[in-house]
C-alpha positions, 0 to 999 in steps of 0.5 A, spaced: 453 454 727 454 460 723 448 464 723 451 469 717 451 463 712 443 463 713 442 471 712 440 470 705 435 465 707 432 469 712 431 474 707 428 470 702 424 466 707 421 473 710 420 476 703 415 471 702 413 470 709 411 477 711 405 478 707 402 472 709 404 473 716 400 480 715 394 477 711 394 471 717 394 477 722 389 481 719 384 474 720 386 474 727 384 482 728 377 480 725 376 474 730 379 479 736 374 484 733 368 479 734 370 477 741 371 484 743 365 487 740 361 480 742 364 480 749 361 487 750 354 484 750 356 479 756 360 473 758 354 468 755 355 471 748 362 471 748 362 464 750 357 462 744 362 465 739 367 461 742 363 454 742 360 455 735 367 458 733 371 451 736 366 447 732 366 451 725 374 451 725 374 444 725 371 443 718 374 450 716 381 448 717 380 441 714 378 444 707 383 450 708 388 444 709 386 440 703 386 447 698 394 447 701 396 441 696 396 446 690 401 450 693 407 445 693 405 442 686 405 449 683 411 451 686 415 445 684 412 446 677 413 454 677 420 453 678 421 449 672 417 454 668 411 449 667 406 454 666 401 450 663 401 445 668 400 450 673 394 453 670 391 446 669 392 445 677 389 452 678 383 450 674 382 443 677 383 446 684 376 450 684 373 443 682 376 439 688 375 445 693 368 446 691 366 439 692 370 438 698 367 444 701 360 442 699 361 436 703 363 439 709 358 444 709 353 439 709 356 434 714 357 440 719 350 443 718 347 436 720 352 437 726 348 443 728 342 439 730 346 436 735 350 442 738 345 442 744 348 435 746 355 437 747 355 439 754 354 447 753 349 451 757 342 452 754 343 460 753 350 459 750 347 454 745 341 458 743 346 464 740 351 459 737 347 455 732 344 461 728 351 464 728 354 457 726 350 456 720 351 463 717 358 462 718 357 455 714 355 459 708 361 463 708 365 457 707 363 457 699 366 464 697 372 463 702 374 456 698 374 460 692 378 465 695 383 460 697 384 457 690 387 463 688 391 464 694 394 458 694 396 458 687 399 465 688 403 463 693 405 457 689 408 462 684 411 466 689 406 472 690 404 473 697 403 480 696 396 480 693 392 475 697 395 480 703 392 486 700 385 483 699 385 480 706 387 486 709 381 490 705 376 485 707 378 485 714 377 493 714 370 491 711 368 486 716 370 490 722 366 496 720 360 491 718 361 488 725 360 495 729 354 496 724 350 489 725 352 487 732 350 494 735 345 496 730 348 502 727 346 507 721 339 504 721 341 497 721 337 492 726 341 490 732 343 483 730 348 481 736 352 475 735 349 473 728 351 480 726 358 478 727 357 472 722 353 476 717 359 481 717 364 475 716 359 473 710 359 479 706 367 480 707 368 473 704 364 474 698 368 480 696 375 477 697 374 472 691 371 478 687 377 482 688 382 476 686 378 476 679 379 483 678 386 483 679 387 477 675 383 480 669 388 487 670 394 483 670 397 480 663 402 476 667 396 473 671 391 473 666 395 468 661 393 463 666 386 464 665 387 463 657 390 456 659 383 454 662 379 450 657 374 444 658 379 439 656 383 441 662 378 438 667 382 432 669 380 427 674 388 425 674 389 432 676 383 433 681 386 426 684 393 429 684 391 435 688 387 431 693 392 426 694 397 431 696 391 436 700 387 431 703 393 429 708 394 436 709 387 437 711 387 431 715 393 433 719 389 440 720 383 436 722 386 432 727 389 438 730 383 442 730 379 436 733 384 437 739 383 444 740 376 444 739 375 438 744 379 442 749 374 448 748 368 443 749 371 441 755 372 448 758 365 449 756 364 443 761 367 447 767 362 453 765 361 460 761 366 463 765 371 458 764 369 458 757 370 465 756 377 465 759 379 460 755 377 463 749 381 470 750 387 465 751 385 462 745 385 468 741 392 470 743 394 463 741 391 464 735 394 471 733 401 468 735 399 462 731 398 466 725 405 469 725 408 462 725 403 460 719 406 465 715 413 462 716 410 455 715 407 458 708 414 461 706 417 455 708 413 451 703 414 456 698 421 456 699 422 449 700 418 447 694 422 452 689 429 449 691 426 442 691 423 443 684 430 446 682 434 440 685 438 444 690 437 440 696 442 443 700 439 450 699 432 446 701 435 444 707 438 451 709 431 454 707 427 450 712 433 451 718 432 458 717 425 458 718 426 454 725 431 460 727 426 465 725 420 461 729 425 461 735 426 468 735 419 470 734 416 466 739 421 468 744 419 476 743 411 473 743 413 470 750 416 476 753 410 480 751 405 475 753 408 474 760 409 482 761 402 483 759 398 477 761 393 481 766 392 487 761 390 483 755 384 480 758 381 487 759 381 488 751 375 483 751 371 483 758 370 487 764 368 480 768 374 480 774 373 472 774 374 471 767 380 476 767 383 472 773 383 465 769 385 468 763 391 471 765 393 464 769 392 461 762 397 466 759 403 462 762 401 455 759 400 459 753 407 461 753 410 454 754 407 451 748 408 456 743 415 454 741 413 447 740 407 449 736 411 454 732 416 448 730 411 443 728 408 448 724 414 450 720 417 443 720 410 441 717 411 447 712 417 444 710 414 437 709 409 440 704 414 443 700 416 436 698 409 434 698 411 429 703 404 429 707 402 422 709 407 420 714 405 427 718 398 425 718 399 419 722 404 423 726 398 428 727 393 423 729 398 420 735 400 427 737 393 431 737 388 425 739 392 420 742 396 425 747 393 431 747 386 430 748 387 424 753 393 428 757 388 434 757 382 430 760 386 426 765 390 433 768 383 437 768 378 432 770 381 426 774 387 430 777 382 436 778 386 442 775 380 444 771 382 448 765 389 449 767 390 441 766 386 441 760 391 446 757 397 441 759 395 437 754 397 442 749 404 442 751 404 434 751 401 434 744 405 439 740 412 437 743 411 430 740 409 433 734 414 438 733 420 432 734 416 427 729 415 432 724 423 435 724 426 428 724 421 426 718 424 432 714 431 431 716 430 424 714 427 426 707 432 431 706 438 426 707 434 421 702 434 426 697 441 428 698 443 421 697 439 420 691 442 426 688 449 424 689 448 417 686 445 420 680 451 424 679 456 418 680 452 415 675 452 420 670 460 421 671 461 413 670 457 414 664 
């Protein structure tokens, strides 16, 4: 393989992916801050955030995934210079995101009344429920922000969302300190203080985006295309048809991760706290990989929109290479510092020891996790989303959860066995998604060749 041939693709992919990576890492820093600051209150408080977060992220990632249908559609239209079409999709994305978000919020709020029946310690549930309900409210401004973010990524601009996200994260962390511990005259709210800090920071994010759009002529023109007649059932349906399978795929993955957290909770607060620490590190690396995936979606959608199938394929392959290099570096750091990392979150020696052991399994599953994520990004770039949804159900629900339960509870390996399910599910998903993109790229290549031959014969 000639890596020099891929250098231009590495550069173009990274140009759009790095701002997304920094933005995603900023979100993880906030989660780190939540866990670190709440963790100082005790293992029960840390476990409550872990439990509430596991349930909350199932719904949150579903609606986030649904909103991601906007990016490839805008990317393909933008590559063809169809600006009014982009504005139409953008306008209707607000409608779809708020409708889906409202439905999910109602479902999850109803579910909060049953959180005491999920096998968790009573003290953990008492702290988790109010935190969870406050976080539900934060979904509304977050989804408005995501309409802006996914649109901007579709037109190839990832920098603005990065700057807004980083700014809101600074606000979030500062408010964490004030509201969790009761500083500067504010009441000491503990676990709930972390949720209120997130809510306030998320309200500021769409406000910042609106200000950016109003100040830039190149962006304000999309607002000028907005009108009542542009609200279209067909456009909302188109966005839904692309976004819903993406959201569904993310949902089943989050169900697998969320149920794994619940299974860890069955083993006690110490195990759940250790699991949360390892998951925080996993999430940090995952956000890097999500940035590469988002960059892949953008680059593939643009190349696909321009009809450059071979360049589309190479853009995807370049992201595979970048994923491999990124994971190798992360694995080395995780293994070297596996005993020191837990000290950032807790002083509990039992939690530290178990979390350090989980880091080993984490380092094993990161590569298939990265490859499946980037392959999904490539598939989203060509709006091929229905087959990956089926593959996700097989990999995450029919492999990940049963194997994790079998190894953890039937074979008796505890949380270490539960995590083995991750390796099985993510490995299967990576193979299936990569083979799917290879098949679709070949189909489009053959269609293009047939079209050229027909043109020549005419």
